[in-house]
N, CA, C and O atoms as a GROMACS GRO file, in nm:
protein
  412
    1MET      N    1   0.458  -7.297  17.000
    1MET     CA    2   0.518  -7.197  17.003
    1MET      C    3   0.615  -7.169  17.121
    1MET      O    4   0.589  -7.197  17.237
    2ILE      N    5   0.714  -7.119  17.086
    2ILE     CA    6   0.852  -7.081  17.217
    2ILE      C    7   0.828  -6.936  17.202
    2ILE      O    8   0.804  -6.863  17.106
    3ALA      N    9   0.844  -6.920  17.328
    3ALA     CA   10   0.832  -6.727  17.370
    3ALA      C   11   1.016  -6.747  17.399
    3ALA      O   12   1.074  -6.829  17.471
    4VAL      N   13   1.057  -6.669  17.336
    4VAL     CA   14   1.139  -6.597  17.379
    4VAL      C   15   1.158  -6.390  17.345
    4VAL      O   16   1.135  -6.319  17.247
    5ALA      N   17   1.209  -6.362  17.484
    5ALA     CA   18   1.201  -6.188  17.491
    5ALA      C   19   1.378  -6.164  17.515
    5ALA      O   20   1.465  -6.245  17.547
    6PHE      N   21   1.380  -6.071  17.496
    6PHE     CA   22   1.546  -5.985  17.555
    6PHE      C   23   1.514  -5.903  17.539
    6PHE      O   24   1.398  -5.865  17.529
    7THR      N   25   1.634  -5.834  17.530
    7THR     CA   26   1.650  -5.658  17.567
    7THR      C   27   1.761  -5.624  17.432
    7THR      O   28   1.835  -5.702  17.371
    8MET      N   29   1.746  -5.518  17.420
    8MET     CA   30   1.858  -5.405  17.369
    8MET      C   31   1.877  -5.293  17.394
    8MET      O   32   1.784  -5.245  17.458
    9LYS      N   33   2.002  -5.185  17.360
    9LYS     CA   34   1.995  -5.043  17.383
    9LYS      C   35   2.019  -5.008  17.263
    9LYS      O   36   2.096  -5.050  17.177
   10LEU      N   37   1.886  -4.863  17.271
   10LEU     CA   38   1.939  -4.799  17.126
   10LEU      C   39   1.976  -4.667  17.165
   10LEU      O   40   1.883  -4.591  17.195
   11LEU      N   41   2.136  -4.611  17.175
   11LEU     CA   42   2.194  -4.471  17.136
   11LEU      C   43   2.095  -4.365  17.146
   11LEU      O   44   2.000  -4.336  17.072
   12PRO      N   45   2.152  -4.293  17.293
   12PRO     CA   46   2.033  -4.148  17.284
   12PRO      C   47   2.019  -4.089  17.236
   12PRO      O   48   2.122  -4.028  17.205
   13GLY      N   49   1.872  -4.030  17.166
   13GLY     CA   50   1.802  -3.917  17.077
   13GLY      C   51   1.825  -3.980  16.905
   13GLY      O   52   1.862  -3.923  16.802
   14ASN      N   53   1.781  -4.138  16.938
   14ASN     CA   54   1.803  -4.232  16.822
   14ASN      C   55   1.605  -4.297  16.841
   14ASN      O   56   1.555  -4.393  16.782
   15GLU      N   57   1.548  -4.219  16.924
   15GLU     CA   58   1.455  -4.293  16.954
   15GLU      C   59   1.375  -4.262  16.761
   15GLU      O   60   1.406  -4.341  16.672
   16GLU      N   61   1.327  -4.201  16.747
   16GLU     CA   62   1.225  -4.161  16.642
   16GLU      C   63   1.307  -4.250  16.502
   16GLU      O   64   1.237  -4.304  16.416
   17VAL      N   65   1.447  -4.254  16.496
   17VAL     CA   66   1.482  -4.250  16.418
   17VAL      C   67   1.494  -4.466  16.379
   17VAL      O   68   1.490  -4.534  16.277
   18TYR      N   69   1.511  -4.501  16.559
   18TYR     CA   70   1.465  -4.647  16.546
   18TYR      C   71   1.337  -4.633  16.490
   18TYR      O   72   1.335  -4.655  16.369
   19GLU      N   73   1.256  -4.609  16.530
   19GLU     CA   74   1.082  -4.614  16.503
   19GLU      C   75   1.046  -4.639  16.352
   19GLU      O   76   0.959  -4.707  16.299
   20LYS      N   77   1.139  -4.564  16.306
   20LYS     CA   78   1.122  -4.480  16.118
   20LYS      C   79   1.197  -4.638  16.020
   20LYS      O   80   1.150  -4.707  15.930
   21ARG      N   81   1.314  -4.641  16.086
   21ARG     CA   82   1.342  -4.728  16.036
   21ARG      C   83   1.269  -4.849  15.960
   21ARG      O   84   1.246  -4.890  15.846
   22HIS      N   85   1.241  -4.889  16.132
   22HIS     CA   86   1.165  -5.021  16.112
   22HIS      C   87   1.017  -5.011  16.127
   22HIS      O   88   0.967  -5.061  16.228
   23ASN      N   89   0.931  -4.946  16.029
   23ASN     CA   90   0.808  -4.895  16.012
   23ASN      C   91   0.876  -4.917  15.890
   23ASN      O   92   0.818  -5.013  15.839
   24GLU      N   93   1.005  -4.866  15.786
   24GLU     CA   94   0.971  -4.936  15.681
   24GLU      C   95   1.110  -5.023  15.701
   24GLU      O   96   1.226  -4.983  15.711
   25ILE      N   97   1.054  -5.157  15.705
   25ILE     CA   98   1.135  -5.283  15.762
   25ILE      C   99   1.156  -5.333  15.563
   25ILE      O  100   1.071  -5.353  15.476
   26TRP      N  101   1.263  -5.335  15.561
   26TRP     CA  102   1.281  -5.430  15.412
   26TRP      C  103   1.202  -5.547  15.419
   26TRP      O  104   1.209  -5.637  15.503
   27PRO      N  105   1.106  -5.533  15.294
   27PRO     CA  106   1.031  -5.658  15.248
   27PRO      C  107   1.076  -5.809  15.268
   27PRO      O  108   1.018  -5.915  15.290
   28GLU      N  109   1.228  -5.761  15.250
   28GLU     CA  110   1.308  -5.890  15.250
   28GLU      C  111   1.366  -5.957  15.296
   28GLU      O  112   1.403  -6.071  15.270
   29LEU      N  113   1.396  -5.826  15.448
   29LEU     CA  114   1.402  -5.847  15.537
   29LEU      C  115   1.284  -5.958  15.616
   29LEU      O  116   1.298  -6.069  15.666
   30ALA      N  117   1.162  -5.866  15.598
   30ALA     CA  118   1.038  -5.909  15.681
   30ALA      C  119   1.035  -6.007  15.631
   30ALA      O  120   0.970  -6.084  15.701
   31ASP      N  121   1.090  -6.078  15.498
   31ASP     CA  122   0.999  -6.216  15.474
   31ASP      C  123   1.085  -6.350  15.474
   31ASP      O  124   1.062  -6.469  15.455
   32LEU      N  125   1.220  -6.253  15.509
   32LEU     CA  126   1.331  -6.327  15.600
   32LEU      C  127   1.326  -6.451  15.767
   32LEU      O  128   1.365  -6.566  15.784
   33LEU      N  129   1.265  -6.362  15.849
   33LEU     CA  130   1.204  -6.336  15.993
   33LEU      C  131   1.112  -6.384  15.948
   33LEU      O  132   1.064  -6.437  16.048
   34LYS      N  133   1.032  -6.413  15.849
   34LYS     CA  134   0.911  -6.520  15.854
   34LYS      C  135   0.966  -6.675  15.823
   34LYS      O  136   0.975  -6.760  15.912
   35LYS      N  137   0.984  -6.688  15.750
   35LYS     CA  138   1.014  -6.851  15.664
   35LYS      C  139   1.120  -6.879  15.754
   35LYS      O  140   1.140  -7.000  15.762
   36ALA      N  141   1.216  -6.792  15.845
   36ALA     CA  142   1.302  -6.822  15.878
   36ALA      C  143   1.167  -6.910  16.093
   36ALA      O  144   1.178  -6.995  16.182
   37GLY      N  145   1.098  -6.832  16.060
   37GLY     CA  146   1.014  -6.950  16.180
   37GLY      C  147   0.976  -6.852  16.286
   37GLY      O  148   0.945  -6.907  16.392
   38ILE      N  149   0.966  -6.668  16.287
   38ILE     CA  150   0.948  -6.570  16.396
   38ILE      C  151   0.832  -6.612  16.276
   38ILE      O  152   0.848  -6.628  16.155
   39ALA      N  153   0.656  -6.628  16.394
   39ALA     CA  154   0.526  -6.605  16.382
   39ALA      C  155   0.494  -6.446  16.440
   39ALA      O  156   0.446  -6.383  16.346
   40GLU      N  157   0.501  -6.373  16.544
   40GLU     CA  158   0.531  -6.278  16.577
   40GLU      C  159   0.682  -6.207  16.641
   40GLU      O  160   0.773  -6.284  16.672
   41TYR      N  161   0.698  -6.075  16.655
   41TYR     CA  162   0.816  -6.003  16.646
   41TYR      C  163   0.740  -5.891  16.719
   41TYR      O  164   0.675  -5.819  16.643
   42HIS      N  165   0.733  -5.861  16.851
   42HIS     CA  166   0.769  -5.683  16.890
   42HIS      C  167   0.836  -5.663  16.950
   42HIS      O  168   0.902  -5.746  17.012
   43ILE      N  169   0.848  -5.509  16.956
   43ILE     CA  170   0.955  -5.446  17.055
   43ILE      C  171   0.885  -5.291  17.119
   43ILE      O  172   0.828  -5.190  17.077
   44PHE      N  173   0.924  -5.341  17.227
   44PHE     CA  174   0.894  -5.200  17.341
   44PHE      C  175   0.951  -5.163  17.362
   44PHE      O  176   1.039  -5.221  17.426
   45LEU      N  177   0.963  -5.005  17.324
   45LEU     CA  178   1.068  -4.860  17.410
   45LEU      C  179   1.070  -4.828  17.502
   45LEU      O  180   0.960  -4.784  17.535
   46ASP      N  181   1.168  -4.821  17.603
   46ASP     CA  182   1.116  -4.747  17.716
   46ASP      C  183   1.237  -4.619  17.695
   46ASP      O  184   1.360  -4.617  17.701
   47ARG      N  185   1.133  -4.518  17.669
   47ARG     CA  186   1.208  -4.358  17.624
   47ARG      C  187   1.322  -4.310  17.720
   47ARG      O  188   1.436  -4.290  17.677
   48PRO      N  189   1.272  -4.281  17.913
   48PRO     CA  190   1.351  -4.277  17.926
   48PRO      C  191   1.566  -4.309  17.966
   48PRO      O  192   1.670  -4.245  17.981
   49SER      N  193   1.504  -4.473  17.965
   49SER     CA  194   1.653  -4.555  17.940
   49SER      C  195   1.710  -4.581  17.776
   49SER      O  196   1.824  -4.542  17.753
   50GLY      N  197   1.670  -4.615  17.719
   50GLY     CA  198   1.608  -4.651  17.596
   50GLY      C  199   1.664  -4.735  17.545
   50GLY      O  200   1.732  -4.732  17.442
   51VAL      N  201   1.629  -4.860  17.650
   51VAL     CA  202   1.588  -4.946  17.662
   51VAL      C  203   1.434  -5.017  17.620
   51VAL      O  204   1.316  -5.003  17.652
   52LEU      N  205   1.530  -5.113  17.512
   52LEU     CA  206   1.432  -5.194  17.453
   52LEU      C  207   1.400  -5.356  17.469
   52LEU      O  208   1.460  -5.460  17.495
   53PHE      N  209   1.269  -5.310  17.436
   53PHE     CA  210   1.204  -5.462  17.487
   53PHE      C  211   1.163  -5.586  17.414
   53PHE      O  212   1.044  -5.605  17.437
   54ALA      N  213   1.207  -5.670  17.343
   54ALA     CA  214   1.173  -5.788  17.194
   54ALA      C  215   1.086  -5.871  17.267
   54ALA      O  216   1.077  -5.880  17.390
   55PHE      N  217   1.028  -5.926  17.190
   55PHE     CA  218   0.893  -5.976  17.216
   55PHE      C  219   0.849  -6.106  17.110
   55PHE      O  220   0.772  -6.083  17.016
   56GLN      N  221   0.899  -6.232  17.133
   56GLN     CA  222   0.892  -6.316  17.005
   56GLN      C  223   0.881  -6.447  17.008
   56GLN      O  224   0.968  -6.522  17.052
   57ASN      N  225   0.711  -6.506  16.934
   57ASN     CA  226   0.712  -6.618  16.976
   57ASN      C  227   0.746  -6.661  16.793
   57ASN      O  228   0.734  -6.621  16.677
   58LEU      N  229   0.815  -6.824  16.919
   58LEU     CA  230   0.912  -6.917  16.725
   58LEU      C  231   0.799  -7.030  16.723
   58LEU      O  232   0.750  -7.092  16.817
   59GLU      N  233   0.769  -7.038  16.563
   59GLU     CA  234   0.746  -7.189  16.501
   59GLU      C  235   0.824  -7.311  16.585
   59GLU      O  236   0.932  -7.347  16.538
   60GLU      N  237   0.808  -7.333  16.624
   60GLU     CA  238   0.855  -7.455  16.730
   60GLU      C  239   0.960  -7.543  16.642
   60GLU      O  240   1.068  -7.551  16.700
   61GLN      N  241   0.957  -7.598  16.540
   61GLN     CA  242   1.077  -7.597  16.375
   61GLN      C  243   1.124  -7.496  16.356
   61GLN      O  244   1.101  -7.492  16.235
   62ASN      N  245   1.197  -7.363  16.385
   62ASN     CA  246   1.242  -7.247  16.330
   62ASN      C  247   1.384  -7.242  16.314
   62ASN      O  248   1.458  -7.333  16.351
   63GLN      N  249   1.407  -7.177  16.280
   63GLN     CA  250   1.523  -7.169  16.200
   63GLN      C  251   1.653  -7.008  16.256
   63GLN      O  252   1.766  -6.997  16.209
   64THR      N  253   1.613  -6.945  16.320
   64THR     CA  254   1.643  -6.853  16.386
   64THR      C  255   1.801  -6.870  16.416
   64THR      O  256   1.843  -6.758  16.444
   65ASN      N  257   1.902  -6.963  16.420
   65ASN     CA  258   1.962  -7.024  16.444
   65ASN      C  259   2.113  -6.971  16.347
   65ASN      O  260   2.233  -6.953  16.369
   66ARG      N  261   2.002  -6.958  16.212
   66ARG     CA  262   2.140  -6.959  16.078
   66ARG      C  263   2.083  -6.801  16.072
   66ARG      O  264   2.188  -6.736  16.079
   67LEU      N  265   1.936  -6.673  16.059
   67LEU     CA  266   1.927  -6.566  16.051
   67LEU      C  267   2.076  -6.503  16.012
   67LEU      O  268   2.093  -6.484  15.892
   68ALA      N  269   2.198  -6.464  16.111
   68ALA     CA  270   2.306  -6.482  16.181
   68ALA      C  271   2.392  -6.478  16.010
   68ALA      O  272   2.470  -6.383  15.997
   69GLU      N  273   2.385  -6.536  15.936
   69GLU     CA  274   2.434  -6.625  15.864
   69GLU      C  275   2.396  -6.527  15.654
   69GLU      O  276   2.423  -6.538  15.535
   70GLU      N  277   2.340  -6.465  15.730
   70GLU     CA  278   2.272  -6.412  15.611
   70GLU      C  279   2.300  -6.267  15.560
   70GLU      O  280   2.259  -6.174  15.630
   71ALA      N  281   2.346  -6.247  15.480
   71ALA     CA  282   2.388  -6.084  15.405
   71ALA      C  283   2.252  -6.050  15.429
   71ALA      O  284   2.232  -6.064  15.550
   72ILE      N  285   2.162  -6.017  15.377
   72ILE     CA  286   2.050  -5.942  15.451
   72ILE      C  287   1.988  -5.881  15.584
   72ILE      O  288   1.934  -5.772  15.602
   73MET      N  289   2.010  -5.974  15.664
   73MET     CA  290   2.092  -5.921  15.788
   73MET      C  291   2.176  -5.805  15.828
   73MET      O  292   2.162  -5.693  15.877
   74LYS      N  293   2.303  -5.911  15.769
   74LYS     CA  294   2.374  -5.822  15.801
   74LYS      C  295   2.359  -5.702  15.766
   74LYS      O  296   2.326  -5.608  15.838
   75LYS      N  297   2.376  -5.701  15.682
   75LYS     CA  298   2.356  -5.507  15.611
   75LYS      C  299   2.190  -5.445  15.692
   75LYS      O  300   2.147  -5.330  15.698
   76TRP      N  301   2.145  -5.542  15.732
   76TRP     CA  302   2.030  -5.457  15.839
   76TRP      C  303   2.106  -5.451  15.950
   76TRP      O  304   2.021  -5.384  16.010
   77TRP      N  305   2.228  -5.467  16.063
   77TRP     CA  306   2.270  -5.513  16.142
   77TRP      C  307   2.365  -5.355  16.119
   77TRP      O  308   2.382  -5.268  16.205
   78ALA      N  309   2.412  -5.355  15.988
   78ALA     CA  310   2.495  -5.189  15.958
   78ALA      C  311   2.378  -5.104  15.992
   78ALA      O  312   2.375  -5.047  16.101
   79PHE      N  313   2.285  -5.092  15.908
   79PHE     CA  314   2.242  -4.980  15.947
   79PHE      C  315   2.164  -4.956  16.022
   79PHE      O  316   2.075  -4.878  15.989
   80MET      N  317   2.166  -4.993  16.109
   80MET     CA  318   2.067  -4.992  16.261
   80MET      C  319   2.214  -4.926  16.327
   80MET      O  320   2.218  -4.836  16.411
   81GLY      N  321   2.298  -4.976  16.282
   81GLY     CA  322   2.459  -5.043  16.415
   81GLY      C  323   2.495  -4.847  16.423
   81GLY      O  324   2.604  -4.823  16.475
   82ASP      N  325   2.406  -4.711  16.372
   82ASP     CA  326   2.410  -4.623  16.419
   82ASP      C  327   2.377  -4.562  16.528
   82ASP      O  328   2.386  -4.465  16.603
   83ILE      N  329   2.339  -4.648  16.506
   83ILE     CA  330   2.149  -4.596  16.650
   83ILE      C  331   2.187  -4.683  16.816
   83ILE      O  332   2.154  -4.652  16.930
   84MET      N  333   2.247  -4.770  16.776
   84MET     CA  334   2.164  -4.860  16.903
   84MET      C  335   2.319  -4.956  16.945
   84MET      O  336   2.369  -5.006  16.844
   85GLU      N  337   2.392  -4.984  17.071
   85GLU     CA  338   2.470  -5.051  17.108
   85GLU      C  339   2.480  -5.215  17.041
   85GLU      O  340   2.397  -5.306  17.040
   86THR      N  341   2.690  -5.202  16.960
   86THR     CA  342   2.645  -5.353  16.908
   86THR      C  343   2.795  -5.445  16.937
   86THR      O  344   2.909  -5.424  16.978
   87ASN      N  345   2.722  -5.544  16.893
   87ASN     CA  346   2.913  -5.655  16.879
   87ASN      C  347   2.991  -5.603  16.816
   87ASN      O  348   2.957  -5.497  16.763
   88PRO      N  349   3.110  -5.648  16.797
   88PRO     CA  350   3.189  -5.602  16.715
   88PRO      C  351   3.189  -5.667  16.572
   88PRO      O  352   3.278  -5.657  16.487
   89ASP      N  353   3.009  -5.773  16.558
   89ASP     CA  354   3.026  -5.826  16.415
   89ASP      C  355   2.835  -5.706  16.332
   89ASP      O  356   2.736  -5.702  16.259
   90GLN      N  357   2.916  -5.646  16.424
   90GLN     CA  358   2.749  -5.539  16.360
   90GLN      C  359   2.593  -5.563  16.427
   90GLN      O  360   2.505  -5.479  16.407
   91SER      N  361   2.563  -5.700  16.518
   91SER     CA  362   2.463  -5.794  16.538
   91SER      C  363   2.445  -5.616  16.680
   91SER      O  364   2.527  -5.537  16.724
   92PRO      N  365   2.295  -5.635  16.698
   92PRO     CA  366   2.304  -5.597  16.806
   92PRO      C  367   2.328  -5.667  16.997
   92PRO      O  368   2.336  -5.784  17.036
   93LYS      N  369   2.334  -5.508  17.094
   93LYS     CA  370   2.440  -5.635  17.190
   93LYS      C  371   2.245  -5.658  17.278
   93LYS      O  372   2.156  -5.584  17.322
   94VAL      N  373   2.272  -5.810  17.258
   94VAL     CA  374   2.091  -5.857  17.361
   94VAL      C  375   2.118  -5.922  17.446
   94VAL      O  376   2.209  -6.005  17.434
   95THR      N  377   2.043  -5.906  17.563
   95THR     CA  378   2.049  -6.013  17.682
   95THR      C  379   1.914  -6.050  17.686
   95THR      O  380   1.820  -5.979  17.650
   96ARG      N  381   1.906  -6.174  17.735
   96ARG     CA  382   1.831  -6.270  17.688
   96ARG      C  383   1.720  -6.253  17.810
   96ARG      O  384   1.763  -6.174  17.894
   97LEU      N  385   1.614  -6.294  17.836
   97LEU     CA  386   1.528  -6.211  17.972
   97LEU      C  387   1.475  -6.355  17.983
   97LEU      O  388   1.392  -6.387  17.897
   98GLU      N  389   1.509  -6.446  18.075
   98GLU     CA  390   1.453  -6.588  18.166
   98GLU      C  391   1.315  -6.579  18.158
   98GLU      O  392   1.267  -6.490  18.228
   99LYS      N  393   1.222  -6.661  18.080
   99LYS     CA  394   1.049  -6.667  18.151
   99LYS      C  395   1.095  -6.743  18.298
   99LYS      O  396   1.172  -6.837  18.317
  100VAL      N  397   1.002  -6.648  18.403
  100VAL     CA  398   0.977  -6.657  18.521
  100VAL      C  399   0.813  -6.670  18.544
  100VAL      O  400   0.774  -6.729  18.645
  101PHE      N  401   0.764  -6.642  18.497
  101PHE     CA  402   0.567  -6.665  18.465
  101PHE      C  403   0.450  -6.627  18.400
  101PHE      O  404   0.437  -6.512  18.360
  102SER      N  405   0.363  -6.712  18.384
  102SER     CA  406   0.321  -6.719  18.229
  102SER      C  407   0.209  -6.707  18.302
  102SER      O  408   0.230  -6.745  18.418
  103LEU      N  409   0.034  -6.650  18.274
  103LEU     CA  410  -0.062  -6.672  18.252
  103LEU      C  411  -0.153  -6.694  18.145
  103LEU      O  412  -0.271  -6.721  18.170
   0.00000   0.00000   0.00000
């Protein structure tokens, strides 16, 4: 498995909306993420700052680099774009984190 972690930023006042949308994730999007090789995907929220911490376990032979090309992924980004910081293509602004310790 390949461990990947990153942060994103939620716009103030959208905590409940973000959680609701993810609790109701579209089945076709969940299937796409799994087929791309995301074995586990966890997102944590620091409510005071709005920082989202995401952690993924990826299969060794994953295809996550192709997700941005998928129509359903672009549709999800557009759906989420009003509540979080995004790039011009509506993908979330992501800050990759460097792994410095494991136990």
